[in-house]
NUNUNU-776386 format. One record per residue: residue number from 1; residue in one letter; x, z, y negated of N, C-alpha, C, CB in turn. Coordinates in steps of 0.05 Angstrom, whole numbers, plus 5000, padded with zeros to 4 digits. Glycine has a CB too. Layout:
# residues N
NUM,A,X,Z,Y,X,Z,Y,X,Z,Y,X,Z,Y
...
//
This chain:
# residues 153
1,X,5104,6792,4472,5124,6801,4457,5153,6789,4461,5124,6828,4461
2,X,5165,6788,4435,5184,6772,4434,5209,6793,4429,5179,6750,4413
3,X,5228,6797,4445,5251,6817,4443,5273,6803,4427,5262,6826,4472
4,X,5284,6813,4399,5307,6802,4390,5327,6821,4382,5302,6787,4370
5,X,5322,6844,4389,5345,6870,4385,5340,6885,4411,5340,6894,4354
6,X,5368,6891,4415,5370,6908,4439,5384,6938,4437,5386,6893,4459
7,X,5381,6957,4441,5396,6978,4437,5407,6990,4466,5378,6997,4422
8,X,5431,7000,4462,5443,7007,4491,5454,7030,4485,5464,6986,4504
9,X,5447,7050,4500,5456,7077,4500,5480,7088,4520,5432,7091,4506
10,X,5503,7086,4507,5530,7091,4523,5543,7066,4519,5527,7096,4556
11,X,5569,7073,4510,5587,7048,4505,5609,7045,4529,5603,7051,4474
12,X,5603,7057,4553,5624,7059,4573,5627,7025,4584,5614,7085,4599
13,X,5633,7029,4612,5639,7002,4626,5612,6988,4625,5650,7005,4659
14,X,5592,7001,4643,5566,6991,4646,5550,6978,4618,5550,7015,4656
15,X,5551,7000,4602,5539,6994,4574,5548,6973,4555,5542,7015,4560
16,X,5578,6971,4559,5592,6948,4547,5586,6925,4555,5617,6949,4549
17,X,5581,6922,4585,5579,6898,4598,5553,6884,4591,5581,6901,4627
18,X,5537,6907,4589,5508,6902,4586,5502,6890,4561,5492,6928,4588
19,X,5516,6904,4539,5520,6893,4512,5528,6870,4506,5534,6904,4500
20,X,5554,6865,4516,5562,6843,4515,5548,6813,4521,5578,6848,4527
21,X,5538,6817,4552,5523,6794,4562,5497,6792,4545,5517,6797,4594
22,X,5484,6816,4540,5456,6812,4523,5466,6797,4492,5440,6848,4516
23,X,5491,6805,4480,5497,6793,4453,5501,6761,4461,5527,6807,4437
24,X,5514,6754,4483,5524,6727,4492,5499,6711,4490,5537,6726,4524
25,X,5475,6729,4500,5457,6707,4504,5437,6707,4478,5441,6710,4533
26,X,5443,6720,4456,5433,6710,4433,5417,6737,4420,5415,6682,4438
27,X,5420,6760,4429,5411,6781,4423,5424,6796,4399,5410,6793,4445
28,X,5410,6811,4382,5423,6831,4367,5424,6855,4381,5411,6835,4341
29,X,5450,6866,4382,5455,6890,4402,5467,6915,4385,5477,6880,4428
30,X,5457,6941,4387,5466,6958,4376,5476,6983,4399,5446,6963,4354
31,X,5501,6986,4394,5506,7006,4420,5517,7030,4411,5526,6996,4443
32,X,5501,7052,4426,5512,7079,4416,5521,7097,4436,5492,7094,4400
33,X,5537,7118,4426,5552,7132,4449,5552,7157,4433,5584,7118,4460
34,X,5552,7183,4453,5553,7205,4442,5579,7217,4436,5539,7219,4455
35,X,5599,7198,4439,5628,7210,4433,5644,7182,4417,5647,7221,4468
36,X,5659,7191,4404,5677,7167,4386,5690,7148,4408,5705,7182,4365
37,X,5703,7167,4423,5717,7156,4445,5703,7128,4462,5721,7182,4465
38,X,5680,7136,4465,5662,7117,4480,5656,7091,4461,5633,7133,4490
39,X,5651,7097,4439,5653,7073,4421,5676,7055,4418,5648,7081,4397
40,X,5700,7071,4419,5728,7056,4418,5731,7043,4441,5752,7074,4413
41,X,5720,7054,4464,5726,7039,4489,5707,7014,4490,5722,7059,4514
42,X,5683,7015,4483,5664,6997,4480,5675,6966,4466,5644,7013,4462
43,X,5688,6977,4441,5701,6956,4425,5722,6943,4442,5714,6967,4398
44,X,5739,6959,4455,5763,6946,4466,5751,6933,4493,5790,6967,4472
45,X,5729,6941,4506,5716,6923,4528,5706,6898,4519,5693,6937,4540
46,X,5697,6896,4494,5685,6871,4484,5704,6856,4477,5668,6874,4463
47,X,5729,6861,4469,5754,6845,4464,5758,6833,4490,5779,6862,4454
48,X,5761,6847,4511,5770,6839,4538,5747,6816,4552,5773,6868,4557
49,X,5720,6822,4550,5698,6805,4552,5706,6779,4540,5673,6816,4540
50,X,5709,6778,4506,5713,6762,4496,5737,6739,4506,5714,6774,4477
51,X,5755,6750,4510,5778,6735,4526,5773,6727,4552,5802,6751,4529
52,X,5757,6739,4567,5745,6732,4595,5729,6706,4594,5726,6756,4604
53,X,5714,6707,4571,5695,6689,4572,5703,6663,4563,5674,6699,4558
54,X,5727,6667,4551,5738,6640,4538,5757,6627,4558,5755,6646,4510
55,X,5770,6644,4576,5786,6633,4592,5767,6631,4623,5815,6651,4591
56,X,5747,6638,4635,5738,6636,4656,5707,6623,4657,5742,6660,4667
57,X,5695,6626,4633,5669,6617,4630,5668,6593,4614,5654,6638,4618
58,X,5691,6581,4603,5689,6555,4582,5676,6561,4560,5674,6529,4592
59,X,5671,6586,4547,5651,6594,4525,5673,6585,4504,5639,6630,4523
60,X,5657,6573,4482,5670,6564,4458,5676,6585,4443,5655,6546,4442
61,X,5697,6582,4424,5705,6609,4404,5678,6610,4383,5739,6602,4382
62,X,5661,6592,4378,5637,6593,4364,5616,6615,4380,5627,6562,4362
63,X,5615,6607,4402,5598,6628,4421,5605,6657,4422,5600,6620,4448
64,X,5634,6660,4421,5645,6684,4423,5644,6702,4399,5670,6680,4432
65,X,5651,6684,4379,5641,6695,4348,5614,6704,4342,5643,6675,4327
66,X,5594,6690,4354,5566,6693,4353,5563,6725,4364,5552,6668,4373
67,X,5574,6724,4393,5563,6751,4407,5578,6771,4390,5570,6755,4444
68,X,5605,6773,4388,5619,6795,4375,5601,6806,4350,5649,6785,4364
69,X,5590,6780,4329,5579,6788,4307,5552,6800,4310,5579,6769,4292
70,X,5540,6796,4332,5514,6809,4344,5518,6839,4357,5503,6790,4368
71,X,5540,6847,4357,5541,6875,4370,5546,6891,4341,5567,6879,4397
72,X,5527,6914,4345,5533,6927,4320,5538,6955,4333,5509,6926,4296
73,X,5559,6973,4329,5559,6996,4340,5552,7019,4321,5584,6998,4352
74,X,5547,7045,4333,5536,7067,4313,5556,7072,4297,5527,7095,4326
75,X,5583,7064,4303,5605,7077,4279,5594,7059,4256,5645,7072,4285
76,X,5590,7032,4259,5584,7018,4234,5562,7024,4221,5583,6992,4237
77,X,5540,7036,4237,5516,7047,4224,5522,7062,4206,5498,7060,4239
78,X,5542,7079,4215,5549,7109,4198,5560,7098,4169,5577,7133,4216
79,X,5571,7074,4166,5577,7065,4141,5561,7052,4126,5594,7053,4141
80,X,5534,7057,4126,5517,7050,4107,5520,7056,4080,5496,7059,4114
81,X,5511,7046,4058,5511,7047,4034,5493,7073,4026,5505,7022,4024
82,X,5500,7083,4004,5485,7109,3994,5454,7101,3989,5499,7121,3965
83,X,5449,7077,3982,5424,7071,3974,5407,7068,4001,5424,7047,3956
84,X,5420,7058,4025,5409,7058,4048,5398,7089,4058,5429,7046,4065
85,X,5420,7105,4056,5417,7139,4063,5394,7146,4044,5447,7161,4056
86,X,5388,7140,4020,5369,7154,4003,5343,7142,4012,5374,7149,3972
87,X,5340,7115,4017,5316,7102,4030,5311,7121,4056,5322,7069,4038
88,X,5328,7121,4080,5320,7135,4099,5309,7163,4092,5339,7136,4116
89,X,5328,7176,4076,5318,7202,4069,5289,7206,4059,5335,7210,4050
90,X,5281,7186,4038,5258,7184,4026,5233,7178,4048,5263,7162,4005
91,X,5240,7159,4069,5223,7150,4090,5214,7179,4108,5240,7125,4108
92,X,5238,7189,4117,5231,7216,4131,5216,7237,4117,5254,7229,4140
93,X,5224,7240,4094,5204,7257,4072,5173,7244,4074,5217,7253,4035
94,X,5171,7217,4075,5153,7208,4067,5131,7214,4096,5160,7179,4056
95,X,5143,7216,4118,5128,7214,4141,5125,7241,4150,5139,7196,4161
96,X,5138,7264,4135,5132,7290,4144,5155,7299,4159,5108,7291,4159
97,X,5178,7287,4165,5199,7296,4176,5219,7313,4167,5208,7281,4183
98,X,5218,7312,4140,5234,7327,4121,5261,7311,4112,5241,7356,4135
99,X,5270,7313,4092,5292,7294,4082,5319,7293,4103,5301,7305,4050
100,X,5324,7315,4112,5349,7321,4127,5342,7313,4157,5359,7354,4125
101,X,5316,7307,4166,5312,7302,4195,5337,7286,4214,5286,7286,4195
102,X,5348,7266,4202,5367,7246,4211,5392,7265,4219,5374,7223,4188
103,X,5397,7282,4210,5420,7300,4214,5421,7310,4245,5417,7326,4193
104,X,5395,7318,4254,5391,7323,4280,5391,7303,4302,5371,7336,4280
105,X,5392,7279,4297,5385,7255,4307,5403,7255,4332,5390,7232,4286
106,X,5428,7261,4334,5448,7260,4354,5439,7282,4373,5478,7265,4342
107,X,5435,7303,4368,5428,7331,4385,5397,7319,4401,5422,7366,4359
108,X,5379,7306,4386,5352,7299,4399,5360,7283,4417,5330,7288,4383
109,X,5379,7264,4417,5387,7244,4434,5398,7252,4458,5402,7228,4424
110,X,5417,7272,4455,5433,7285,4474,5412,7301,4493,5455,7303,4460
111,X,5392,7313,4482,5371,7331,4495,5352,7314,4514,5354,7345,4471
112,X,5350,7286,4514,5338,7271,4532,5343,7273,4557,5341,7250,4528
113,X,5327,7276,4574,5333,7278,4605,5324,7259,4620,5322,7299,4617
114,X,5330,7256,4645,5323,7230,4658,5293,7231,4664,5340,7226,4685
115,X,5280,7254,4669,5250,7258,4670,5238,7241,4646,5242,7291,4667
116,X,5252,7247,4625,5240,7235,4596,5241,7208,4594,5255,7244,4571
117,X,5263,7197,4607,5265,7167,4607,5249,7153,4630,5296,7158,4609
118,X,5242,7166,4652,5228,7158,4675,5198,7155,4663,5230,7179,4700
119,X,5190,7177,4649,5161,7181,4635,5159,7158,4617,5156,7210,4618
120,X,5177,7150,4599,5174,7129,4579,5176,7103,4593,5194,7132,4557
121,X,5193,7102,4612,5190,7075,4625,5167,7071,4642,5212,7070,4642
122,X,5157,7091,4651,5130,7086,4665,5111,7079,4648,5119,7110,4681
123,X,5110,7087,4622,5094,7082,4604,5092,7054,4591,5098,7100,4589
124,X,5115,7045,4587,5122,7028,4568,5138,7004,4578,5135,7043,4548
125,X,5150,7005,4607,5162,6981,4619,5149,6975,4647,5193,6986,4621
126,X,5125,6971,4646,5108,6962,4668,5106,6933,4674,5084,6971,4664
127,X,5116,6918,4657,5117,6889,4664,5134,6885,4689,5128,6872,4640
128,X,5117,6863,4705,5131,6856,4725,5165,6843,4725,5113,6840,4734
129,X,5170,6833,4704,5192,6824,4696,5212,6843,4683,5185,6805,4680
130,X,5208,6864,4682,5218,6893,4668,5239,6899,4685,5196,6919,4666
131,X,5267,6907,4679,5290,6917,4692,5298,6942,4676,5313,6895,4695
132,X,5297,6963,4688,5311,6990,4677,5332,7002,4692,5292,7012,4674
133,X,5356,7002,4673,5381,7010,4684,5386,7039,4673,5405,6989,4677
134,X,5394,7059,4688,5398,7086,4681,5428,7089,4692,5375,7108,4695
135,X,5445,7097,4670,5474,7100,4681,5487,7129,4679,5491,7080,4664
136,X,5502,7134,4694,5516,7158,4692,5538,7161,4673,5525,7164,4714
137,X,5552,7179,4668,5574,7178,4651,5596,7166,4663,5581,7202,4642
138,X,5610,7144,4643,5632,7125,4652,5656,7137,4661,5640,7107,4632
139,X,5665,7121,4680,5688,7133,4693,5709,7113,4688,5684,7138,4724
140,X,5731,7119,4672,5755,7106,4669,5769,7092,4698,5773,7127,4656
141,X,5768,7066,4696,5786,7057,4717,5804,7035,4709,5771,7050,4740
142,X,5825,7034,4721,5851,7016,4713,5839,6981,4703,5874,7014,4746
143,X,5844,6973,4691,5836,6944,4676,5831,6928,4704,5864,6928,4653
144,X,5851,6925,4722,5850,6907,4739,5822,6906,4760,5876,6911,4752
145,X,5812,6932,4762,5789,6941,4777,5765,6930,4754,5790,6978,4783
146,X,5768,6934,4731,5744,6927,4713,5745,6890,4715,5749,6941,4675
147,X,5765,6879,4713,5764,6852,4715,5751,6840,4742,5792,6843,4711
148,X,5762,6855,4762,5750,6846,4783,5718,6848,4787,5762,6858,4801
149,X,5705,6870,4778,5682,6878,4777,5665,6860,4760,5684,6903,4769
150,X,5681,6849,4740,5663,6828,4725,5663,6805,4737,5672,6821,4697
151,X,5681,6791,4750,5681,6772,4774,5697,6747,4751,5643,6763,4791
152,X,5717,6736,4770,5728,6713,4753,5724,6693,4773,5758,6715,4742
153,X,5723,6667,4758,5715,6642,4774,5741,6633,4790,5704,6616,4755
//
């Protein structure tokens, strides 16, 4: 199995760090958050990580640009063209979900419990090299603490 795309649920401190590191390593990353504030925070963190990687990790501007362009937030997904939305509605209808199935997607995602995650993880993430991270709601810390948690050289 070759993983090329990664989805991160939660754009807080931990989710943003995971998204940034994953994108920096060359994966396509999509960040979802239940709240617009979380997406905005995630974008802010990514800018901070970009600056941090330029100054402390000797990353090139090209590497930074590739990482930034590999991160797609749910906000950008909402800006799809009408043809994409029509295609999605058509596929939802074709598969028997109903044309407006995607309207309840956020509610279905928010209804996922820790037990649901554990059940799926047990079923699909059993390879010895698999790591699963489940995070609680993000806590806003002052920037100084965030930078220390990332670690400077």
